[in-house]
C-alpha positions in Angstrom: -104.4 153.4 224.2 -104.3 151.5 221.0 -101.8 148.7 222.0 -102.0 146.8 218.7 -101.0 149.9 216.6 -98.2 151.0 219.0 -96.8 147.6 219.2 -97.0 147.0 215.5 -95.3 150.3 214.8 -92.5 149.7 217.4 -91.9 146.3 216.1 -91.6 147.6 212.6 -89.0 150.2 213.7 -87.0 147.3 215.4 -87.7 148.4 218.9 -89.4 145.2 219.9 -88.4 141.6 219.3 -90.8 138.7 218.3 -90.4 137.5 222.0 -91.5 140.9 223.3 -94.5 140.9 221.0 -95.5 137.6 222.2 -95.2 138.7 225.8 -97.5 141.7 225.1 -100.1 138.8 224.0 -99.5 136.9 227.2 -100.1 140.0 229.3 -103.4 140.5 227.5 -102.5 143.8 225.8 -103.1 142.2 222.4 -104.4 138.9 221.2 -102.3 135.9 220.0 -103.7 136.4 216.5 -102.7 140.0 216.5 -99.2 139.1 217.8 -98.8 136.6 214.9 -100.1 139.2 212.4 -97.5 141.8 213.5 -94.7 139.2 213.4 -95.8 137.9 210.0 -96.0 141.5 208.6 -92.7 142.4 210.0 -91.0 139.4 208.6 -92.6 140.1 205.1 -91.0 143.6 204.8 
């Protein structure tokens, strides 16, 4: 499963909060850098 793409898509749709994205990073599903990238991209749009 491509966790990064899935989390990014769901965050963009409003299904996940910033805290939930950070939690995925804490659980090792994505890296901290990927979490920050998802959040930055979501805030820019």
